[in-house]
C-alpha positions in Angstrom: 7.3 -12.6 -31.4 9.1 -13.4 -28.1 11.3 -10.8 -26.5 13.7 -11.3 -23.6 12.0 -11.3 -20.3 13.4 -8.6 -17.9 14.2 -9.8 -14.4 11.7 -9.1 -11.7 12.8 -7.7 -8.4 14.9 -10.2 -6.5 12.8 -9.6 -3.3 9.7 -11.2 -5.0 11.3 -14.6 -4.9 10.9 -14.5 -1.1 7.1 -13.7 -1.3 4.5 -16.3 -1.4 1.6 -15.7 -3.8 -1.6 -14.7 -1.9 -4.1 -17.5 -2.0 -7.6 -16.3 -1.2 -10.1 -18.6 0.5 -12.6 -20.6 -1.6 -15.6 -18.7 -2.9 -19.2 -19.5 -2.0 -19.9 -20.5 -5.6 -16.9 -22.9 -5.7 -17.9 -24.7 -2.5 -21.6 -25.0 -3.6 -20.5 -26.6 -6.8 -17.8 -28.8 -5.4 -19.9 -30.3 -2.6 -23.4 -30.0 -4.2 -24.6 -27.7 -1.4 -27.6 -25.3 -1.5 -26.4 -23.2 1.4 -22.9 -21.9 2.0 -21.9 -19.3 4.6 -18.5 -17.5 4.3 -17.0 -16.5 7.6 -13.4 -16.2 6.5 -12.7 -12.6 5.5 -13.9 -10.5 8.5 -16.5 -8.8 6.4 -19.5 -7.1 8.0 -22.3 -9.3 6.6 -25.0 -6.8 7.7 -23.6 -4.7 4.9 -23.3 -0.9 4.5 -25.8 1.7 5.5 -28.6 2.1 3.0 -27.7 5.8 2.9 -24.2 4.9 1.8 -25.5 2.5 -0.9 -27.8 5.2 -2.2 -25.0 7.8 -2.2 -22.8 5.4 -4.2 -25.5 4.7 -6.7 -26.4 8.3 -7.2 -22.9 9.3 -8.3 -22.9 9.9 -12.1 -19.7 11.8 -12.9 -17.6 8.7 -13.7 -15.7 10.6 -16.4 -14.1 13.0 -13.8 -11.1 12.3 -11.6 -11.7 12.3 -7.8 -10.0 14.8 -5.5 -6.5 13.8 -4.4 -7.5 14.2 -0.7 -11.2 14.8 -0.2 -11.7 17.8 2.2 -15.4 16.7 2.5 -14.5 13.2 3.8 -11.6 14.4 5.9 -13.8 16.9 7.6 -16.4 14.2 8.4 -13.7 11.9 9.7 -12.4 14.7 11.9 -15.8 15.2 13.4 -16.2 11.4 13.9 -12.9 10.8 15.8 -12.3 14.3 17.3 -8.9 14.9 15.6 -8.1 18.0 13.7 -8.3 17.5 9.9 -4.8 18.9 9.3 -3.5 15.5 10.6 -5.8 13.2 8.6 -5.2 11.6 5.2 -7.3 9.1 3.2 -6.0 6.2 1.1 -6.9 3.0 -0.7 -7.6 1.0 2.5 -5.1 0.7 5.3 -3.0 -1.3 2.8 -2.6 1.8 0.7 -1.7 4.0 3.7 0.8 1.3 4.8 2.4 1.4 1.3 2.7 5.1 1.4 4.3 5.0 4.9 6.9 2.5 3.7 7.6 4.7 0.7 8.3 7.6 3.0 10.6 6.0 5.5 12.2 2.8 4.2 15.5 2.4 2.5 16.7 -1.0 1.3 18.2 -2.8 4.3 16.3 -0.9 6.9 14.6 -2.9 9.7 10.9 -3.3 10.2 9.6 -4.7 13.5 6.4 -6.8 13.6 4.9 -9.4 16.0 3.7 -12.7 14.5 1.1 -13.9 14.2 -0.2 -10.7 12.7 -1.5 -9.3 9.4 0.6 -11.1 6.7 0.7 -8.0 4.4 3.1 -6.4 6.8 5.7 -9.0 5.9 4.9 -8.8 2.2 5.4 -5.0 2.1 8.6 -5.2 4.1 10.0 -7.8 1.8 9.1 -5.9 -1.4 11.0 -2.9 0.0 14.1 -5.0 0.8 13.8 -4.5 4.5 15.1 -6.7 7.2 12.4 -8.1 9.5 12.7 -8.1 13.3 10.1 -10.3 15.0 8.8 -9.2 18.4 7.6 -12.1 20.6 4.1 -12.5 22.0 3.1 -14.1 25.3 0.5 -17.0 25.7 -2.3 -14.4 25.4 -0.7 -13.0 22.2 0.3 -9.7 23.9 3.5 -8.2 22.5 6.5 -8.8 24.8 9.2 -6.2 24.7 12.5 -6.7 26.4 14.6 -4.4 24.1 12.9 -1.6 22.3 13.3 -2.1 18.5 15.6 0.3 16.7 13.6 -0.3 13.5 12.7 2.4 11.0 9.0 1.2 11.3 7.4 -0.8 14.1 4.0 -2.3 13.2 1.3 -2.8 15.9 -2.1 -4.2 15.0 -4.7 -3.7 17.7 -7.1 -5.5 17.8 -4.6 -8.0 16.3 -5.4 -10.0 13.2 -5.8 -13.0 13.5 -5.8 -13.3 17.3 -8.3 -10.6 18.2 -6.6 -9.2 21.3 -5.9 -5.6 22.2 -2.4 -4.5 22.8 -1.4 -3.3 26.3 -1.3 0.5 26.2 1.7 0.5 28.6 3.7 -1.7 26.1 2.6 0.6 23.3 3.6 3.6 25.2 7.1 2.2 25.9 7.6 1.3 22.3 6.4 4.8 21.1 8.5 6.7 23.6 11.7 4.7 23.3 11.6 3.9 19.6 14.0 5.6 17.2 11.6 5.1 14.2 8.0 5.5 13.3 5.3 3.4 15.0 2.4 2.4 12.7 -0.8 1.4 14.7 -3.4 -0.5 12.7 -6.8 -0.2 14.2 -8.9 -1.7 11.4 -11.2 -3.4 13.9 -11.4 -0.7 16.5 -15.2 -0.2 16.4 -15.6 -3.7 17.7 -13.2 -3.0 20.7 -13.7 -1.7 24.2 -10.9 0.8 23.9 -8.5 2.3 21.4 -5.0 3.8 21.1 -6.0 7.2 19.8 -4.1 8.9 22.6 -0.8 8.0 20.9 -1.6 10.2 17.9 -0.2 13.1 19.9 3.3 11.7 19.4 5.5 12.9 16.5 6.5 9.3 15.6 3.0 7.7 15.4 0.7 7.0 12.5 -2.6 5.4 13.4 -4.7 4.0 10.6 -8.4 2.9 10.4 -10.8 1.8 7.7 -14.3 1.8 6.4 -14.0 -1.8 5.3 -15.0 -3.5 8.6 -17.6 -1.9 10.9 -19.0 0.4 8.1 -19.4 -2.5 5.6 -17.6 -0.8 2.7 -14.8 -3.3 2.1 -15.3 -3.4 -1.7 -14.7 0.4 -1.9 -11.3 0.3 -0.3 -11.4 3.4 1.9 -8.9 3.9 4.7 -7.7 6.9 6.7 -4.9 7.7 9.1 -4.0 10.3 11.7 -0.4 11.3 11.4 1.8 14.3 12.4 1.6 17.2 10.0 5.2 16.9 9.0 4.6 13.3 7.9 1.4 14.3 6.1 3.4 16.6 3.8 5.6 13.7 2.8 2.7 11.3 2.5 1.0 13.6 -0.1 4.2 13.3 -2.2 4.3 9.5 -2.3 0.6 8.5 -2.4 -1.1 7.8 -5.8 -2.7 11.0 -7.2 -6.3 9.8 -6.8 -6.3 7.0 -4.2 -10.1 6.9 -3.5 -12.9 7.3 -6.1 -15.5 10.0 -5.6 -18.3 7.4 -5.5 -16.5 5.8 -2.6 -16.0 9.2 -0.9 -19.7 9.9 -1.2 -20.5 6.5 0.3 -18.1 7.0 3.2 -19.6 10.4 4.0 -23.1 9.0 3.9 -22.0 6.2 6.2 -20.7 8.7 8.7 -24.0 10.5 8.5 -25.7 7.2 9.6 -23.6 6.1 12.6 -26.7 4.6 14.2 -26.8 1.9 11.5 -23.1 1.1 12.0 -23.4 1.0 15.8 -26.4 -1.3 15.6 -24.6 -3.8 13.4 -21.5 -3.6 15.6 -23.6 -4.3 18.8 -25.2 -7.3 17.2 -21.8 -8.7 16.1 -20.3 -8.1 19.5 -23.3 -9.9 21.2 -22.9 -12.9 18.9 -19.2 -12.9 19.3 -19.5 -13.4 23.0 -22.2 -16.1 22.5 -20.1 -18.0 20.0 -17.1 -17.7 22.3 -19.0 -19.2 25.2 -20.6 -21.9 23.0 -17.2 -23.0 21.7 -15.7 -23.0 25.2 -18.5 -25.3 26.3 -17.5 -27.7 23.4 -14.0 -27.8 24.8 -12.5 -25.7 22.0 -9.3 -23.7 22.7 -10.8 -20.3 21.7 -9.4 -16.9 22.7 -11.3 -13.8 23.8 -11.6 -11.2 21.0 -12.1 -7.5 20.7 -12.6 -7.8 16.9 -15.3 -9.2 14.6 -13.8 -12.7 14.6 -12.6 -15.4 16.9 -9.3 -17.3 16.9 -9.2 -20.9 17.9 -7.0 -23.9 17.9 -8.6 -27.1 16.7 -7.9 -30.3 14.7 -6.1 -29.5 11.4 -9.0 -31.1 9.5 -11.6 -28.6 10.9 -11.6 -26.2 8.0 -12.0 -28.9 5.3 -14.7 -30.6 7.3 -16.6 -27.4 7.8 -16.3 -26.5 4.1 -17.9 -29.9 3.2 -20.8 -28.8 5.4 -21.2 -25.4 3.8 -19.2 -23.1 6.2 -16.0 -21.4 5.0 -13.6 -20.3 7.8 -10.0 -19.0 7.6 -7.2 -21.6 7.9 -4.4 -19.6 9.5 -1.8 -22.3 9.4 0.1 -20.3 6.7 0.4 -17.2 8.9 3.8 -16.7 10.3 3.6 -17.6 14.0 0.6 -19.9 13.6 0.4 -23.6 13.6 -1.7 -26.3 12.0 -5.2 -26.2 13.3 -5.2 -22.4 13.9 -8.5 -21.0 12.6 -10.1 -17.6 12.4 -13.9 -17.4 12.1 -15.6 -14.2 11.3 -18.7 -13.2 13.2 -21.5 -12.9 10.6 -25.3 -12.3 10.9 -27.0 -14.2 13.7 -28.4 -16.8 11.3 -24.9 -17.3 9.8 -23.5 -17.8 13.3 -26.2 -20.3 14.2 -25.3 -22.3 11.0 -21.6 -22.2 12.0 -22.4 -23.5 15.4 -24.6 -26.3 14.1 -21.9 -27.5 11.7 -19.1 -27.0 14.2 -20.9 -29.3 16.7 -21.1 -32.0 14.1 -17.4 -31.7 13.3 -16.2 -31.3 16.9 -18.6 -33.9 18.3 
Protein backbone atom coordinates (compact mmCIF):
# COMPACT_ATOMS: atom_id res chain seq x y z
CA UNK A 1 0.00 0.00 0.00
CA UNK A 2 1.14 3.52 -0.71
CA UNK A 3 0.58 6.31 1.78
CA UNK A 4 0.99 10.00 1.21
CA UNK A 5 4.60 11.11 1.44
CA UNK A 6 5.14 13.79 4.10
CA UNK A 7 7.08 16.85 3.00
CA UNK A 8 10.76 16.96 3.94
CA UNK A 9 12.31 20.09 5.37
CA UNK A 10 12.36 22.87 2.83
CA UNK A 11 16.02 23.61 3.58
CA UNK A 12 17.02 20.21 2.18
CA UNK A 13 16.22 21.36 -1.34
CA UNK A 14 19.24 23.68 -1.06
CA UNK A 15 21.66 20.90 -0.08
CA UNK A 16 23.57 18.85 -2.60
CA UNK A 17 23.87 15.15 -1.87
CA UNK A 18 27.34 14.24 -0.62
CA UNK A 19 29.22 12.34 -3.31
CA UNK A 20 32.17 10.39 -1.89
CA UNK A 21 35.27 9.72 -3.95
CA UNK A 22 35.64 6.51 -5.90
CA UNK A 23 36.71 3.46 -3.91
CA UNK A 24 39.89 1.50 -4.52
CA UNK A 25 37.82 -1.54 -5.61
CA UNK A 26 35.85 0.53 -8.15
CA UNK A 27 38.98 2.00 -9.72
CA UNK A 28 40.72 -1.38 -9.90
CA UNK A 29 37.77 -2.95 -11.66
CA UNK A 30 37.03 -0.02 -13.98
CA UNK A 31 40.58 0.42 -15.25
CA UNK A 32 41.87 -3.15 -14.82
CA UNK A 33 44.56 -2.13 -12.33
CA UNK A 34 46.42 -4.27 -9.81
CA UNK A 35 47.55 -1.37 -7.65
CA UNK A 36 45.49 1.63 -6.59
CA UNK A 37 46.44 4.22 -3.97
CA UNK A 38 43.77 6.38 -2.36
CA UNK A 39 45.03 9.82 -1.34
CA UNK A 40 41.69 11.61 -1.24
CA UNK A 41 40.30 11.50 2.31
CA UNK A 42 43.12 12.80 4.54
CA UNK A 43 43.38 9.47 6.34
CA UNK A 44 46.52 8.48 8.23
CA UNK A 45 47.58 5.49 6.12
CA UNK A 46 50.07 4.38 8.78
CA UNK A 47 47.00 3.39 10.77
CA UNK A 48 46.26 3.38 14.46
CA UNK A 49 48.59 2.41 17.27
CA UNK A 50 48.73 -1.38 17.75
CA UNK A 51 47.78 -0.72 21.38
CA UNK A 52 44.60 1.05 20.22
CA UNK A 53 43.72 -1.82 17.88
CA UNK A 54 44.27 -4.33 20.67
CA UNK A 55 42.11 -2.34 23.10
CA UNK A 56 39.31 -2.19 20.53
CA UNK A 57 39.49 -5.92 19.84
CA UNK A 58 39.50 -6.82 23.53
CA UNK A 59 36.22 -5.06 24.30
CA UNK A 60 33.49 -7.68 24.72
CA UNK A 61 30.52 -5.97 26.42
CA UNK A 62 28.70 -5.08 23.22
CA UNK A 63 25.33 -5.56 24.94
CA UNK A 64 25.93 -2.59 27.28
CA UNK A 65 25.47 1.09 26.51
CA UNK A 66 28.58 3.29 26.67
CA UNK A 67 28.91 6.19 29.12
CA UNK A 68 27.36 9.45 27.97
CA UNK A 69 30.61 11.36 28.58
CA UNK A 70 33.51 9.03 29.41
CA UNK A 71 35.38 10.38 32.43
CA UNK A 72 38.24 8.01 31.61
CA UNK A 73 38.74 9.43 28.12
CA UNK A 74 38.13 13.02 29.18
CA UNK A 75 40.81 12.68 31.86
CA UNK A 76 43.31 11.30 29.31
CA UNK A 77 42.50 14.14 26.89
CA UNK A 78 42.94 16.65 29.74
CA UNK A 79 46.42 15.30 30.42
CA UNK A 80 47.28 15.33 26.70
CA UNK A 81 46.31 18.95 26.00
CA UNK A 82 46.82 20.49 29.45
CA UNK A 83 43.24 21.74 29.85
CA UNK A 84 41.07 21.03 32.89
CA UNK A 85 38.57 18.23 32.27
CA UNK A 86 35.62 20.35 33.43
CA UNK A 87 35.75 22.10 30.03
CA UNK A 88 36.14 19.02 27.80
CA UNK A 89 33.41 17.07 26.00
CA UNK A 90 33.55 14.15 23.60
CA UNK A 91 31.34 13.55 20.58
CA UNK A 92 30.89 11.59 17.39
CA UNK A 93 33.74 13.23 15.53
CA UNK A 94 34.05 16.98 15.17
CA UNK A 95 30.94 16.73 12.99
CA UNK A 96 28.91 15.58 15.99
CA UNK A 97 30.26 18.38 18.18
CA UNK A 98 29.48 20.90 15.44
CA UNK A 99 25.91 19.63 15.27
CA UNK A 100 25.57 19.94 19.04
CA UNK A 101 26.90 23.51 18.91
CA UNK A 102 24.42 24.46 16.20
CA UNK A 103 21.61 22.92 18.27
CA UNK A 104 22.57 25.08 21.24
CA UNK A 105 22.85 28.45 19.55
CA UNK A 106 21.05 28.63 16.22
CA UNK A 107 17.50 29.78 15.66
CA UNK A 108 16.06 29.79 12.16
CA UNK A 109 17.22 32.91 10.33
CA UNK A 110 20.35 33.43 12.45
CA UNK A 111 23.61 34.08 10.63
CA UNK A 112 26.61 31.75 10.43
CA UNK A 113 29.95 33.10 9.17
CA UNK A 114 32.42 30.92 7.28
CA UNK A 115 35.28 31.43 4.85
CA UNK A 116 35.20 29.52 1.54
CA UNK A 117 36.96 27.46 0.49
CA UNK A 118 36.63 25.49 3.70
CA UNK A 119 35.07 22.29 5.06
CA UNK A 120 31.77 21.88 3.13
CA UNK A 121 29.88 20.35 6.07
CA UNK A 122 29.76 23.80 7.69
CA UNK A 123 27.47 24.98 4.90
CA UNK A 124 25.39 21.81 5.05
CA UNK A 125 24.73 22.19 8.78
CA UNK A 126 23.95 25.88 8.51
CA UNK A 127 21.48 25.23 5.70
CA UNK A 128 19.75 22.41 7.58
CA UNK A 129 19.25 24.78 10.51
CA UNK A 130 17.76 27.47 8.28
CA UNK A 131 20.63 29.85 8.94
CA UNK A 132 21.77 32.67 6.70
CA UNK A 133 25.39 32.30 5.60
CA UNK A 134 27.85 35.18 5.64
CA UNK A 135 31.02 34.51 3.64
CA UNK A 136 34.27 35.99 4.88
CA UNK A 137 36.86 36.58 2.16
CA UNK A 138 40.32 35.06 1.97
CA UNK A 139 43.49 36.58 0.52
CA UNK A 140 45.74 35.01 -2.15
CA UNK A 141 47.34 32.78 0.51
CA UNK A 142 43.88 31.74 1.77
CA UNK A 143 44.16 33.72 5.01
CA UNK A 144 40.83 35.03 6.31
CA UNK A 145 40.44 38.78 5.63
CA UNK A 146 38.27 40.66 8.09
CA UNK A 147 37.20 44.23 7.49
CA UNK A 148 34.00 44.21 9.53
CA UNK A 149 33.73 41.75 12.39
CA UNK A 150 30.84 39.35 11.76
CA UNK A 151 27.77 39.76 13.96
CA UNK A 152 26.90 36.11 13.41
CA UNK A 153 25.57 33.72 16.02
CA UNK A 154 28.43 31.35 15.10
CA UNK A 155 31.69 32.07 13.26
CA UNK A 156 33.55 29.00 11.95
CA UNK A 157 37.34 28.93 11.68
CA UNK A 158 39.19 25.88 10.37
CA UNK A 159 42.92 25.90 11.14
CA UNK A 160 44.75 24.26 9.42
CA UNK A 161 42.08 24.91 6.83
CA UNK A 162 40.56 22.14 4.73
CA UNK A 163 41.21 22.01 1.74
CA UNK A 164 43.96 24.67 1.57
CA UNK A 165 46.17 23.55 4.48
CA UNK A 166 47.05 27.00 5.86
CA UNK A 167 47.03 28.10 9.48
CA UNK A 168 44.95 31.16 10.32
CA UNK A 169 46.68 34.29 11.58
CA UNK A 170 46.33 34.37 15.40
CA UNK A 171 45.91 38.17 15.31
CA UNK A 172 42.94 37.81 12.95
CA UNK A 173 41.47 35.10 15.14
CA UNK A 174 41.98 37.25 18.23
CA UNK A 175 40.16 40.15 16.65
CA UNK A 176 37.24 37.95 15.63
CA UNK A 177 37.04 36.37 19.09
CA UNK A 178 37.26 39.63 21.02
CA UNK A 179 34.91 41.65 18.84
CA UNK A 180 32.39 38.98 17.85
CA UNK A 181 28.91 39.04 19.37
CA UNK A 182 28.46 35.29 18.95
CA UNK A 183 30.31 31.99 19.44
CA UNK A 184 33.54 31.27 17.57
CA UNK A 185 34.02 27.61 16.67
CA UNK A 186 37.64 26.68 15.90
CA UNK A 187 38.14 23.38 14.07
CA UNK A 188 41.64 21.98 14.66
CA UNK A 189 41.17 18.54 13.10
CA UNK A 190 44.70 18.62 11.61
CA UNK A 191 46.52 20.36 14.45
CA UNK A 192 49.00 17.54 15.17
CA UNK A 193 50.52 18.14 11.73
CA UNK A 194 50.90 21.89 12.33
CA UNK A 195 53.66 24.03 13.81
CA UNK A 196 51.31 25.92 16.14
CA UNK A 197 47.77 25.89 17.47
CA UNK A 198 45.04 28.23 18.71
CA UNK A 199 44.60 26.64 22.13
CA UNK A 200 45.19 30.00 23.84
CA UNK A 201 41.74 31.15 22.71
CA UNK A 202 39.97 28.49 24.80
CA UNK A 203 40.25 30.91 27.74
CA UNK A 204 37.57 33.08 26.14
CA UNK A 205 33.92 32.60 27.09
CA UNK A 206 32.74 32.62 23.47
CA UNK A 207 35.14 30.02 22.00
CA UNK A 208 34.73 26.31 21.30
CA UNK A 209 37.82 24.54 19.99
CA UNK A 210 37.38 21.04 18.56
CA UNK A 211 39.84 18.28 17.72
CA UNK A 212 39.66 14.66 16.60
CA UNK A 213 41.21 11.20 16.81
CA UNK A 214 40.43 10.63 13.11
CA UNK A 215 43.55 12.13 11.55
CA UNK A 216 46.87 11.93 13.39
CA UNK A 217 45.71 9.07 15.64
CA UNK A 218 44.41 7.00 12.71
CA UNK A 219 40.99 6.25 14.26
CA UNK A 220 38.77 7.75 11.54
CA UNK A 221 36.44 4.74 11.43
CA UNK A 222 35.59 5.07 15.13
CA UNK A 223 34.36 8.70 14.93
CA UNK A 224 35.83 10.19 18.10
CA UNK A 225 36.01 13.94 18.49
CA UNK A 226 36.43 16.22 21.48
CA UNK A 227 36.15 19.90 22.26
CA UNK A 228 37.23 22.44 24.82
CA UNK A 229 34.40 24.82 25.70
CA UNK A 230 33.40 27.13 28.56
CA UNK A 231 31.71 25.32 31.44
CA UNK A 232 28.48 27.24 30.82
CA UNK A 233 28.40 25.95 27.25
CA UNK A 234 29.23 22.40 28.35
CA UNK A 235 26.09 22.35 30.51
CA UNK A 236 24.00 23.14 27.43
CA UNK A 237 25.95 20.75 25.22
CA UNK A 238 25.15 17.81 27.48
CA UNK A 239 21.44 18.63 26.99
CA UNK A 240 21.53 18.51 23.19
CA UNK A 241 24.07 15.82 22.34
CA UNK A 242 22.91 12.26 21.67
CA UNK A 243 22.80 10.20 24.88
CA UNK A 244 25.64 7.84 23.92
CA UNK A 245 27.72 9.58 21.23
CA UNK A 246 30.84 7.37 21.34
CA UNK A 247 30.98 3.59 21.80
CA UNK A 248 32.95 2.09 24.68
CA UNK A 249 35.10 0.17 22.19
CA UNK A 250 36.05 3.48 20.58
CA UNK A 251 36.69 5.05 23.99
CA UNK A 252 39.04 2.22 24.92
CA UNK A 253 40.88 2.58 21.61
CA UNK A 254 41.25 6.34 22.06
CA UNK A 255 42.59 5.92 25.60
CA UNK A 256 45.11 3.35 24.37
CA UNK A 257 46.15 5.70 21.55
CA UNK A 258 46.84 8.42 24.12
CA UNK A 259 48.96 5.90 26.03
CA UNK A 260 51.07 5.42 22.89
CA UNK A 261 51.85 8.97 21.80
CA UNK A 262 55.24 7.93 20.47
CA UNK A 263 53.53 5.88 17.76
CA UNK A 264 51.34 8.81 16.69
CA UNK A 265 54.22 11.29 16.76
CA UNK A 266 56.40 8.98 14.67
CA UNK A 267 53.71 8.68 11.98
CA UNK A 268 53.12 12.44 12.03
CA UNK A 269 56.83 13.17 11.57
CA UNK A 270 57.02 10.82 8.59
CA UNK A 271 53.95 12.46 7.05
CA UNK A 272 55.35 15.97 7.61
CA UNK A 273 58.70 14.99 6.08
CA UNK A 274 56.99 13.55 2.99
CA UNK A 275 54.65 16.55 2.81
CA UNK A 276 57.61 18.88 2.39
CA UNK A 277 59.27 16.59 -0.13
CA UNK A 278 56.10 16.33 -2.25
CA UNK A 279 55.63 20.08 -2.04
CA UNK A 280 59.15 20.71 -3.38
CA UNK A 281 58.84 18.02 -6.06
CA UNK A 282 55.57 19.49 -7.31
CA UNK A 283 57.05 22.98 -7.32
CA UNK A 284 59.93 21.72 -9.44
CA UNK A 285 57.36 20.35 -11.92
CA UNK A 286 55.84 23.82 -12.25
CA UNK A 287 52.71 23.02 -10.27
CA UNK A 288 50.86 25.78 -8.43
CA UNK A 289 51.00 24.10 -5.04
CA UNK A 290 50.51 25.77 -1.67
CA UNK A 291 52.43 25.33 1.62
CA UNK A 292 50.52 23.16 4.08
CA UNK A 293 50.36 22.63 7.82
CA UNK A 294 48.03 19.61 7.47
CA UNK A 295 48.42 16.06 6.12
CA UNK A 296 47.55 17.10 2.58
CA UNK A 297 48.57 19.52 -0.16
CA UNK A 298 46.33 21.85 -2.18
CA UNK A 299 47.21 22.56 -5.79
CA UNK A 300 45.81 24.09 -8.95
CA UNK A 301 46.29 21.99 -12.07
CA UNK A 302 44.61 21.08 -15.34
CA UNK A 303 40.96 20.06 -14.72
CA UNK A 304 41.67 16.63 -16.26
CA UNK A 305 44.31 15.84 -13.61
CA UNK A 306 42.07 13.82 -11.25
CA UNK A 307 40.67 11.62 -14.01
CA UNK A 308 44.08 11.03 -15.54
CA UNK A 309 45.53 10.10 -12.15
CA UNK A 310 42.64 7.73 -11.47
CA UNK A 311 43.31 5.92 -14.74
CA UNK A 312 46.85 5.36 -13.46
CA UNK A 313 45.77 4.08 -10.07
CA UNK A 314 45.90 7.17 -7.84
CA UNK A 315 42.72 8.63 -6.31
CA UNK A 316 42.99 12.30 -5.29
CA UNK A 317 40.29 14.77 -4.23
CA UNK A 318 38.71 16.94 -6.89
CA UNK A 319 37.81 20.13 -4.99
CA UNK A 320 35.99 21.88 -7.83
CA UNK A 321 32.66 21.34 -6.04
CA UNK A 322 33.88 23.16 -2.92
CA UNK A 323 32.43 26.64 -2.57
CA UNK A 324 35.29 29.04 -3.31
CA UNK A 325 37.27 26.56 -5.42
CA UNK A 326 37.52 26.35 -9.19
CA UNK A 327 38.03 23.66 -11.80
CA UNK A 328 41.44 22.11 -11.43
CA UNK A 329 41.64 22.63 -7.66
CA UNK A 330 42.91 19.38 -6.15
CA UNK A 331 43.72 18.14 -2.65
CA UNK A 332 46.12 15.23 -2.26
CA UNK A 333 46.55 13.47 1.07
CA UNK A 334 50.02 12.56 2.26
CA UNK A 335 50.14 8.78 2.60
CA UNK A 336 52.91 6.36 3.43
CA UNK A 337 56.23 7.00 1.71
CA UNK A 338 55.62 4.26 -0.86
CA UNK A 339 52.17 5.73 -1.63
CA UNK A 340 53.66 9.18 -2.09
CA UNK A 341 56.34 7.82 -4.42
CA UNK A 342 53.64 6.19 -6.52
CA UNK A 343 51.72 9.48 -6.63
CA UNK A 344 54.80 11.37 -7.79
CA UNK A 345 55.58 8.78 -10.46
CA UNK A 346 52.08 9.03 -11.92
CA UNK A 347 51.86 12.81 -11.46
CA UNK A 348 55.02 13.23 -13.54
CA UNK A 349 53.39 11.20 -16.31
CA UNK A 350 50.26 13.34 -16.26
CA UNK A 351 51.99 16.69 -15.85
CA UNK A 352 54.85 15.87 -18.21
